[in-house]
C-alpha positions as CSV (number, residue, x, y, z in Angstrom):
1,M,0.0,0.0,0.0
2,D,1.5,3.4,-1.0
3,I,2.0,6.3,1.4
4,S,-1.0,8.2,0.1
5,T,-3.4,5.4,0.7
6,R,-1.9,4.6,4.1
7,I,-2.3,8.2,5.3
8,R,-5.8,8.6,3.8
9,N,-6.9,5.4,5.6
10,W,-5.4,6.5,8.9
11,Y,-6.7,10.0,8.7
12,Q,-10.2,8.9,7.8
13,S,-10.2,6.2,10.6
14,H,-9.4,9.1,13.0
15,S,-12.0,11.4,11.4
16,I,-9.5,13.8,9.8
17,Y,-11.1,15.1,6.7
18,F,-10.1,18.8,6.4
19,P,-6.8,20.6,6.5
20,E,-7.7,22.4,9.7
21,Q,-7.9,19.0,11.4
22,I,-4.3,18.0,10.7
23,D,-2.7,18.3,14.2
24,L,0.7,16.7,13.9
25,D,1.5,16.9,17.6
26,R,-1.7,14.9,18.3
27,I,-1.0,12.5,15.5
28,A,2.5,11.9,16.8
29,D,1.1,11.3,20.3
30,L,-1.5,8.9,18.9
31,I,1.2,6.8,17.2
32,G,3.4,6.8,20.3
33,L,6.0,9.4,19.3
34,S,7.3,12.1,21.7
35,V,7.9,15.6,20.3
36,Y,10.2,18.1,21.7
37,Y,10.5,21.7,20.5
38,L,14.1,22.7,21.2
39,P,16.7,25.2,19.8
40,H,18.3,22.4,17.9
41,R,18.2,21.1,14.3
42,S,15.1,18.9,13.7
43,C,15.8,15.2,13.9
44,C,14.4,11.8,14.8
45,L,16.1,9.8,17.5
46,K,15.4,6.2,18.5
47,I,16.3,5.6,22.1
48,D,15.6,2.3,23.8
49,G,13.1,1.4,21.1
50,H,11.2,4.7,21.5
51,Y,11.2,7.5,19.0
52,D,11.8,11.1,20.1
53,L,11.3,13.8,17.5
54,V,13.1,17.1,17.9
55,V,11.7,20.1,16.1
56,D,13.7,23.3,15.9
57,R,11.7,25.9,17.9
58,R,13.6,28.7,16.3
59,E,11.8,28.1,12.9
60,E,8.5,29.6,11.9
61,R,5.5,27.5,12.8
62,T,4.8,26.5,9.2
63,V,8.4,25.3,8.8
64,Q,8.1,23.4,12.1
65,R,5.1,21.6,10.7
66,V,7.1,20.5,7.6
67,H,10.0,19.3,9.8
68,L,7.7,17.5,12.2
69,A,5.9,15.7,9.3
70,H,9.3,14.8,7.8
71,E,10.5,13.3,11.1
72,I,7.3,11.4,11.7
73,G,7.9,9.9,8.2
74,H,11.3,8.7,9.4
75,A,9.8,7.2,12.5
76,V,7.0,5.4,10.6
77,L,9.0,4.3,7.5
78,H,12.5,3.6,8.7
79,T,14.4,1.6,11.2
80,G,18.0,1.7,12.5
81,N,20.4,4.5,12.9
82,Q,20.2,6.8,9.9
83,T,23.5,8.5,10.8
84,E,25.3,5.2,10.2
85,N,23.5,4.6,6.9
86,I,25.5,4.6,3.7
87,T,25.0,7.7,1.4
88,W,22.5,6.2,-1.1
89,G,20.4,4.5,1.6
90,R,20.2,7.8,3.5
91,L,19.3,9.8,0.4
92,R,16.5,7.2,-0.3
93,Q,15.2,7.6,3.3
94,E,15.3,11.4,3.0
95,Y,13.3,11.2,-0.2
96,Q,10.7,8.9,1.3
97,A,10.4,11.1,4.4
98,R,9.9,14.1,2.2
99,K,7.1,12.4,0.3
100,F,5.6,11.3,3.6
101,A,5.5,14.9,4.7
102,F,3.9,15.9,1.4
103,E,1.1,13.5,2.1
104,A,0.8,14.0,5.8
105,L,0.5,17.8,5.5
106,V,-1.3,18.1,2.2
107,P,-3.0,14.7,1.6
108,S,-3.9,13.9,-2.0
109,F,-7.5,13.0,-1.0
110,M,-7.9,16.5,0.5
111,L,-6.1,18.2,-2.4
112,Q,-8.4,16.4,-4.9
113,S,-11.5,17.8,-3.1
114,I,-10.3,21.4,-3.5
115,S,-10.7,23.3,-6.7
116,I,-7.0,24.1,-7.0
117,L,-7.6,25.9,-10.3
118,T,-9.4,28.7,-8.5
119,E,-7.2,29.0,-5.4
120,S,-4.0,30.9,-5.3
121,L,-0.8,29.3,-4.1
122,S,-0.7,31.5,-1.1
123,S,-4.3,30.6,-0.2
124,L,-3.5,26.9,-0.4
125,A,-0.4,27.3,1.7
126,E,-2.4,29.2,4.3
127,R,-5.2,26.7,4.3
128,F,-2.8,23.8,4.9
129,R,-0.5,25.8,7.1
130,V,2.7,25.2,5.2
131,P,5.3,27.6,3.6
132,E,4.4,28.8,0.1
133,P,7.5,27.4,-1.6
134,W,6.9,24.0,0.0
135,M,3.3,24.1,-1.2
136,Y,4.5,24.8,-4.7
137,E,6.8,21.7,-4.5
138,R,3.9,19.7,-3.2
139,L,1.7,20.7,-6.2
140,I,4.4,19.8,-8.6
141,W,4.8,16.4,-7.0
142,Q,1.0,15.8,-7.3
143,Q,1.1,16.8,-10.9
144,E,4.0,14.4,-11.6
145,R,2.2,11.5,-9.8
146,V,-0.9,12.1,-11.8
147,A,1.1,12.2,-15.1
148,E,2.8,8.9,-14.2
149,R,-0.6,7.3,-14.0
150,G,-1.4,8.6,-17.5
151,I,-4.3,10.8,-16.3
152,E,-4.8,14.2,-17.9
153,Y,-4.6,16.8,-15.2
154,C,-4.5,20.5,-15.7
155,W,-4.0,23.3,-13.2
């Protein structure tokens, strides 16, 4: 099952249907992750079998949300000590965590229910509470996913 489907199923089983309902701190708590806002680079640590997520409190809240979603992705998708991972494996894990963050913060099933043709980039970013450049990347990724499936999709 792909990340998009997993997140949709999990969100819907927890009655999360709208962008305003995406509370990453609550989600982390529900899946047993501890989150700490510290003046330190964001990271995911596994200590004694438990994941602790550190989010840089010096960043803007929208950036913190992106970092938290990314670190949740590492905790959910990956095992082992990433700092000891070889370069290609680490790059693959970073790519996967980024795609997880795309889906966790701006789920495809929510994006498809919004008329993105009539909404500005800034209004979408505001609605999903993410930085505007990140929202742009997310929309590009959505367009690429749709194109891979051979579906005609216009913005």
